[in-house]
N, C-alpha and C positions, 0 to 999 in steps of 0.2 A: 505494501499497500504506499502509495505517496507522500509526503510532507505533505503536504497540503492537505490529505485528504483525510488524513493521519490529524490535522487543526480543527477539519470541520468537522470532522465525530470527535470532539473532546469538546467545540464547542455546544455542540448539540446538546451532546449526556449536560452538559452544565447547564440545558436553556430546560427542558427539558428533569431533567433532577430537582431546581430548586422548584419547577411546578410542585412536584409532591412532596415537596419537602421547606424548603425556605417562606415560599409563598401560597403553602400548600391553604390553610383556612381562607385568609383573602380571592385566592381566586380560582382553585374546584373547586373550595369547600361552596361558595356563593355560587357557580359554574351551575354544580350539581341539584344547590337547593330552586336555581331557579325553576331545571328540567323538571324535578318534581314537583314544585308549590304548581307551577301553570299547567303541568304533564304537555311537555314540549320533544317528546324522545316517545313513538312508542315502537313495541316488535315490529320488527319487520321493515321498520321504514329505512324509505332511501333517501338520503340527504344530503342537496348540494348545497358545499360550507362554502358562501360565498364571498370571492378574495380581492379586495381590493389593493394590497399590497404594504397598507396602513399596519399599528403598531397593535389594532385592535380586531384586524381579523386576520393576523397572522395566530393572534395569542388563541383567538376562537379556534385556528384550528389545531393547534398545541395542543389545548383542554378538550378537545372532538379524540383525539390521538388517544389523550389520557383514561378517557373513557370509554373510550372502545377497551384498548387495555385491559382493562376492569373485567369486561366480556360475561357481562350480569344480563344481557339479553342479548338475540341477535338485532342488528342492524347493520345497514350500509352504509356508505360516506363516498360520498364523490368532492375533491377541490377543485372549485372550478374558477375561474380567472377569467373575466370577461376584459379584454383589449377595448377599450373606446376610443383609442387617437393616442398612443401614449408617445412622449420621446421616445428614441433607442437606449435611453438612459435608463428612461422609468421601468423601462420594460426586462432592459438589462436586470435591473438593481431584487423586481422581482422572483423575476427565476434564481438570481446569486444567493438572493434568500429564503425562497424556498430547498434551491437544495442545501444551505448552511442547514436547514432548519430540519429536516427529511420530510418534507411536505411531498407527495407525489399529484401536481397544482396539471390540470390541465385544459388549454386555456384555447379560447377561441376568438376570431374580434369583431369589431362592430364600429361601423362609420357614426360615432355617439359626439365628438369635442364635433368635428364639423358640420352636422346638423344644427348644431347650440352655438356652434361661436357666434352667430352673429346676431343671436334675438338680445333684444337690449333689457324685453321686463323678463325677468327670473329664467335665467339660464340657469341658475343650477335648479330648482324646481324641477325643469322639464331635464336635464341630464339628466336627476335621479329616476325618475318616473320612466322615462328611455330604457336606462338600467336596467332599472328592473322586473317591466315586459324583456327586457331580450336575455336577462337571466330564469326568469320565470321557462319561459322559451327550451333553452338551451336545457336548463334541469330537466324538463319533461319530456326532452328526446331522451336526457342518458336514462331514463325511468328513472328517474324521482322521483315523491311523491312533499318535500317539504324544501325550501330554501331556509338558508338562514344566515343570519343579518351580523356584525358586529357592533348593532348600537350597546351599551352600557344604561348603568346607573342615570350619570349625569347629563344624559344623551333624554332620559327619559324626561330628569326635576326642567331641562332648558327647555323640553316642549313643551311644559307644563306652563311654563312660565312665559313661553313665546306668544302663545294662544289666548294667553288671557293679557295683553300688554300689548299687542301687537294685531292680533286677530278678534280682540270682541268675546271669545267664546273658553269653555272651559271644556277641556281634552289631555289627552295624554298621545305616548307612545307604545302601542298594544306588544302586552308578550307575546302574541301571537293573534296570526289572521287568514282567517278563509280569502284563498287569491279571489276577489270579482269575475277576473279575464279569463283564467286557469283554472276550469271546476276540478276539482282533485284537489290543489294542488291549494298548500299552504306555507303559508312563513314564521320563521320563528324567529326568537333572539336570546339565545341561550345566557348571553353577558349583562342581561336582564340588572342586576342585584349588585356588578362587582363594581368597584369606583375607576375613576378614569388616573388617579394619584395611584392605584396601584397597582395598573397596565404600565404604567412609566417607570415602575420603581422595576418591575421584573424587566422593559427592556432593558432600565439601565443598567440594572443588576447582571444581564450577562454582554453588556456593549453592542446590544443589537442593532445597527441602525433600516430604520422602513420609509419608506414612501410617510411624504404630507399631501396634503390637497395637491394630484398632479397635472390636473384641467386647466389648460391656455386661459380660457378664464383668469385663475386664479395669478396664474406664470404674470401677463399679463401684466395685472392689476399693482403686482409685484415692485413691477418695473416702475411704474406710475408715482410708488410712493412707496420707496424704499426703504430698506431698517424694518425697527421694530414694530412701525404704527403700521406696516402696510394693506394687505385686503383685512384681514385678521380686525384690525380696529375698525373698517367699515364695516361688517358682517355683522348683524342680530344676534345670532348664536354668540359670538365673542361678548355684545352687550351685555345679556346675559347674564352669561360666567362673571362677565367682572361685578354685575347688579348682584349672585349670590355669594360671591364671596364679598364682599359688603358691610351684606347681611349679615354669614359668620362673625364676623366679627363683635356684631354684637348678641346676635342668637346662635352660636354654636349648634342647636339640632334645625339651624333656621332649613337643613339639606332634607332631613328625615320628614319635617315636617307639610313642602314642600310636597314631598315623593306621601305622603299616609293622606293628603285632602282629598287625593281622587281614588283611593280606597274607601272614607267614611265618608258619601257624598250620601246631605239630608234631604231628600226630596219634599220634606215638608216647607224647607226654610229656601227653595229654588224658588227663581217666577219663572222661568220657564228651560224646557230642555226639550230633549229631542228623541223619536223613541221610531230607532229603522228608518228613518229621515222625518218622520211626524215630529210635528214640531205639538209641545205640549202647553199651554200657559195655567197656571197655578189657580187661574179663577173657574175654571172646571172643575176641582175638586172642592175650593170654596164653594161654589152655591151650589156642590152633591149637600155638603151639609149640610146646606141650610135647609135644601129641600126634604132631606133625611127628616129633620129636628123637624119641618111641620108636620112632615105626617103624622 
C-alpha cells in the first residue's frame, strides 16, 4: 500500500473513531435519537444519502455508515452526489473527500447553476427546488424510497424565526415529508437534533476541509463584497443566526425554547391556522361555543 493510501486510511479511521468515541453523544446519539423519535428509517428502506460536499452532508454519510455497521435491521444506502455545475476544483474537492472518508459516492450531473444564474429574484429558492426535484428523480431511478438531507437543529430553529420575522407565518422544517411530486418517496432529515457547533468541532478535530456554498451566485457576491462580510451578511439566514446569538447572551435557553415552540402550539390561543391548506379562524370555534351554550 502506498504512503498516501496509508495516510488516507489512518485519517479515515480517526474520523470514524471520533464519531464512536469523542463525538458519540453530540453526534451519533442525537442522530439515532432523531431516527427513533421521528421514525425516519424502517426495515427494507433504500435511502439516497444526498451529498453536496459540505460538512453537514459529509457527516450525514459517515453517520449512516456507522448506523449500518450496527446492523440492527436491514436497509440499503446509496450515497448520491448531484453536480449542478460545480467548478472543476469544487468537483475535485468532493471526490477527494469522499475517497478520504471512504464514502462510495454515485455522481450524476444536472445543469442547474446555468438555469438559475440569470434569475434576479430568489435564485437560491429556485435552485433548491430544482436540486430537490433532480435528487428525487435520480433516487427513484436507483430504486430508493427515501432521500436523506443534512439539515441540522440550527437550520430548524433558524427556519422557525425566518418564517415569523420575514414570512409572517409560524412553520418549521419538518423531520420528514411525503413527496408531493414523486409518489411513494419521502424526504428525511436524520441530523434534526444535531447542533451545528458540534458538526464544526468534529470537522476541525479531524482537520477536514469541506465545501462552503459552491454556487456561482455566492462566488459573484463575494467578489463584489470581499472579506468576511461578503454574501453571508446579506443573507437572511445569517441575520437570523446573529439574532439568535445575541438573544442567547441574555437567555441561554433561547435556542431550545424556539425549537419547543413548534412542539407546544396551543390552538386555543391562535388567531388563525391552516390545516391541509385550508384556513381556519378562531371565530369558528368561538361562535360554536356560544351556540352550544345557548342550546
